[in-house]
N, C-alpha and C positions, 0 to 999 in steps of 0.2 A: 502492499500500500503506500502510495504518496503521503507522507507527513505533512505535505505543504498544500494538499488538496482542502483546503479549506478557506473560508472567507478573513480577510484580515482588515480592520477598521483602519490602519495606516501604515505605512512602511516601517514604522518605528516598532510596531507590532510584530510584524513579520521578521524583522531584524532579530528582535528578540528571540522568535521561535526558533531561528536558524542557529543562534548563541547556544540557545538551551541544549538543542540535538547534539550540537558539535563542541560542546563545551571548551567555547573560546570566544575572544571578543570579536564581534563582526560590525564593519562597517561598508555603507551601500555609498557609491557613486555614481552619479552621471557620467556621460561619454567624456567630458571633458573636466573630470576628478573633482566635482564640486560634491561635498558632501549631501546626501539626501536623506540619510537614516545612520543610527548606529544603535547598537545596542548597550546595556547596561552589563555589567559583569564584575564580580567581586575580585579576581586575581589579577595577573599581571597585564599591564599595558606599556607599550613604550612612548618616547619622546613624539614620533613621527604621528603617530594614531593621537596624542593628545593635541598636538598643534594642529591638526586637520580638524578636529573637533571644536576647538576655539575659533578658530578663522573660518570654520563651515566649507573648507575645500583643503585641500592638499597642497604643501608648500612648494614653491617652484624649484626648490633645488633637491627636494625628493623626487618631483616628476624627471627631472634632468638625470638624476642618478639612474631613475629606473629607465630611461632610454639609452643611457649609456651602458648598462648593464644587458641590455635586449630583452628584458622585462616587458614592456609595453608593447614590441614589435610582435612578442608572440601571443598577448592577449588580442592583439587587434587581428590574427591570422586564424585563430585556433578557438575552438568550444571546449578544451580540454582545460582542466586546471592547471595552474603553474607555478611551481614551486619558485619562493625567491629567498635567497640567502642572505644572512645579515648583511645589512650596508649600517657601519658603525658611525661612520662620520656623518649621517644626516639623521639619526636615531632611530632606525629602520630596524627592528626586529626580524625574524625568521616569519614568512607568511605562507599562506597557500591564496592564490586569487585565481579569479575566473570570470570571463564577459558575459553580459547577458547581451543575446543576440535576439533578433527578429529577422527574420530572413538573412542578407548578408550586411547587415548595420548593427554595430556594436551600440547598444542604448545607454550600457553602463557597467558598473565592476562590482564584484564580492570582494570583499578584503578578510581574510579571517588569520589572527595571530596565531601561529603555530605555537602550541606550549611545551611541554617538556618533552614529550614523546612523539616521534615520527606518525604522522597520520595512517591510519590504515585504509585499504581499498574501500569499505565499508563508507567511512567518513568522506571519502572522495566522490564516493557516487552520491550521498545526503547533498553534497556542494554542487554536483551538477543538476540535483532534483530542483535544489532552491533557484540556481541561476534561473532554470526554464519557468520556475513556479513566478520570478519576479518580473517577468517579460511584461505581462499585463499589467502589474501596478504602477512600472514605469511609461508604458505605453499612454495610460490615463494622465501620468503627469505631462509627457510629450504633447498629447492634444491640446491641453490646456497654455502649454508655454508657446505652442505652435501659434494660437488664436492671438496671444498678447504681443508676439513677436512682428503680427502682421500692423498692428496699430502702431508699433513703435518705429516699423519701418517707414510708415507714413509719414510720421511725425518727424523724422529725421530727414524726409525729403522736402518736407516745408522749411525746415531750417536751414538746410542748404540754399533754398532759393530764395529765403528773407520774405518767407509768408507770414512772418510774425512782427508785428510793428513795435511791439514794447515787450521788454525784458519781465514784467508782470505775467503777461500771458505765457511766455515760455516756461517759467518757473511754476506757474499753476498747471500747467501740460504737464510737466516731467512728474508732478506731485501725484496727478491723477494717473500717469502709467508707472510709478513707481521707479522713475529713473532717476539716480542720485545727482544732485546738483553740485559739481565741484567750481572750485573759486576760479581755475584757471584751466585754458582749454586752447586745442589748435585744431585746425582739419587736416589730415592727411591723406594722401593717395598713393596706393600700388600699381603701376602698370604690370600687367603679367604680359606674359608673350603671347597667350591666346586665351578664347573666352571659357571663364569661370566655369566650369561644370560641378555637377551635384557632389561629387566626390571632392574635389579640391574644396568647394564650400564648406563641407565638414571638416576638413583640416584646418581649413583658416579657422573656422568657429573654435575649434580644438587649441589653436596656439593663443587666439585672442582670449579666451577664458580662463586659458592656464598661466597666461603671464603676468606677473607682480611687479614688472618694471614700473610700469605707470597703469593708471585706470584707462579704459576703453569702453564707456559707456554705451558709445552707439556705433554701427557699424551696416555699411548696404553694399553691395556689388551690383556692380553697371556693367556689363559684357566683360570686359579685359581689366576692369579697373575695382579696385577694393579701398572703399571712401570710409576711413575713421576718424571717429572723434575721439583725442586722446587728451589725457587730462593728467597734467604733470603737477607733484606736490607742490612745485617751488615756481615762481614766476623770474627769479634771478637764475636759476640753473635749468630752468624750463627745456631750453631750447637743445641742451646739450642731454637732457635724458630723453627727448624725443628721438634724436639724433641716435642714441644708444638701442633705444628700442626698435628703431627703423633696421638697422643694424642688423640685429639680433635676430627680426622676425625673417628678414630677407634669407639670414644665413641656416635658420631652422628650417624653412619650408623646402629649402635645397638639401640640406642635409638628411631631414627625416623623412620627407614625402617625395623628394626628387622634382620638387617645383620650382621652375625657374621665374626670377622677377626682375624684369627689366630695368626697373628703376623706381625710386620714392621719393615722393615731394610733399612738404607741408607748409601751411601759412605762418604768418605770426602768431604767438600766443596773444590770446584775449582775455579780457575778465567779463564783459556783457556779452550773454548769449545771443543777443540780436547783431553780433558779429561773426556769428557762425558762417554767414554767406559770403562774407568780406575774405575771412580766413580760407575757404574753398576755393574762392576766384584766386588769390596768390597761390595756393598749392597747383591750380591750374596751371597759373602763368610759369611757375618754377618747371613745370613738366614740358609746356611748349618752348621754355629758351633750353631747356637739356636737350630737345630733340634738334633745335637750330645749332646748337655750337655743343655737340657730345663731349668734343675733347677739352674746351674752357671749362665746361661745368659738370665734368665728370664726378667730382666731388662734392658736390652742391647738392643739398637736399632741402634747406630752408631759405624762406623768400628773403630773410633779413641779409642772408649772405649772397645774394643774387646780384648786389652792387647795382652797376648802370645798367643792368641786363632788366632790372625792373620798370623802367623806362621806356623801353624799346617799342612797344606797342603804341605808347602815345607819340613818341619820336616818329614812327612808322607811317602813322596815320596824317601826321603834320606834312611829313615829307610828300606822302602820296598827292596830296593837295596841289604840291608845289613843285619842288626838283631837287632830284638827288644829286645834284654836280656840285662836286669837290675838285676845285682846279688845280690842285696838287694830286689827290690822287688819279685823277684823268691822266695827268700827264705822265706819272708813274707808270699807268695801264698801257698807255700808247708806248712808250720806250720799252717796256716788256715786249709787247708786240712786235716792235720793229727790228729788237736786238737779241732777242729770244733770251733774254736775262730774266730774274726772277727778284726785282727791287721791291713788288707790292709785297711778297712773302716774306722778305728779309725784316721791311719796316715793322708788319704787322706781327712778327715772331718777337721782334726787338722791343715793342711795346707791350707783349704779352706777358714779358719776363720783366716787364717794369726797367726798361733801360739797362739791363745787365750785361754787360758786353760777354763775359765769359758764359753765363747761361746761356745766351742766345746764340753764340758760337758752336757752343755743344749741341744745341738742337738742331742746327741748321749744316752740322757736322764738316764748317768751315774753320780755319785758323783766326783769330782774333783779329787779325793785321787784315784780313781778308774782310772780314766785316766792318771794320772802321774805314776802308775803302770805300765799300758800299755805302754806308752812312754817308760818306761824303758824297757821293753821287748823287745819293737821294736827297741830301738838302740843296745842292745845287740844281738839279733836274725839276724838283718838285718847288724851290722856292721855298724850303718849310726851315724854319730856326728849330732846332732839335734842342737847344737850351731852353725852349719855351715852353712851358707845361700847356697853357691854354691851345696852343696851336698842336702839339701832340695829341692832347686828349679830343679835340676836334676831329683830328684825322682819324684816330682810333676808333671813336665811335661811327665815324662815316663808313669806315671801311667794315665794321661790323654791322650796319646797317644794311650796307650794301649786299653781304652776305645772307643776310635774313631775307631781303627781298627776292633773293633765287632760292630761297629754300622751299 
């Protein structure tokens, strides 16, 4: 007979029943390692379980260790119990874990602390029965969760498109949807190489809900883009925390799930929730500039570090109605075309490296003396004073705008 073939009022009651039969502490988590039920138990428990109960989710350092030890990959591939050896550095004792499956989807996990004696086959069979019985209980939770997430998705798109005119309306809606309000936030975008399919959506959800580097209260998927609202704990170091989160997320998607992300970008950090649309627009600008200038902006993710590229759309629009003509640049282009030289490339690289002769020569693979000669010719042909910062900046911006026009 199946000892779990009965009605349970709650998952907590179910966890207590499993614990009673197996004579060990039990925790039940959803697919993203958030605690949804745990048993009471008089005997031993370890620091990892205690921290999970206190914070209502498995600590990130424990999750990372379980990935490194190959435990979670096994749980995502098999319906059989998995024995987990002690990982003392994160306070995790010996465990037996099993996934709760619905067809080919993992709904959650049951974790049992292995007490003094190794488990018998009968205990392992009981755990498998428990996992099968837990499926319906978790499905009920998932149905309620999906309905709520549909409303939250609509709310997030309204924020991204500037639908709410006042902060009061945003805060009120957050309270109605039980979305936590954070003091600081930024909108970020991850550009994937392909359209994001269902399996990748689950992997994204998993990483976003297990990270503890910063809060991600809202996210949505739009074709090849993942759009996130991130909430750093500090405004002073907020951008540094977001950059670290972006690097970590891109690395983990690649290492754990073999999913490549082309680039990431985020807008400025703000305090007023009506600025979410502005931060989103800034993040889109960063992506746009990174596509137009992949070499120069390869390591740039935040709008604040975009520098002069922040203004390119505005400058381009102004010049589009006027003239892109820059006399010095046109003279250098004509000279290059007639004499098969590369003076335009030389001056652009020179300005890219902030007029550093040695770095420029190295990048162009020429001797510094050769560079000095070219710079002299550039100054003569274009009638450019390379000691005048205003002239150099004007020429530099016009060269970049000229490239932007042709992308």
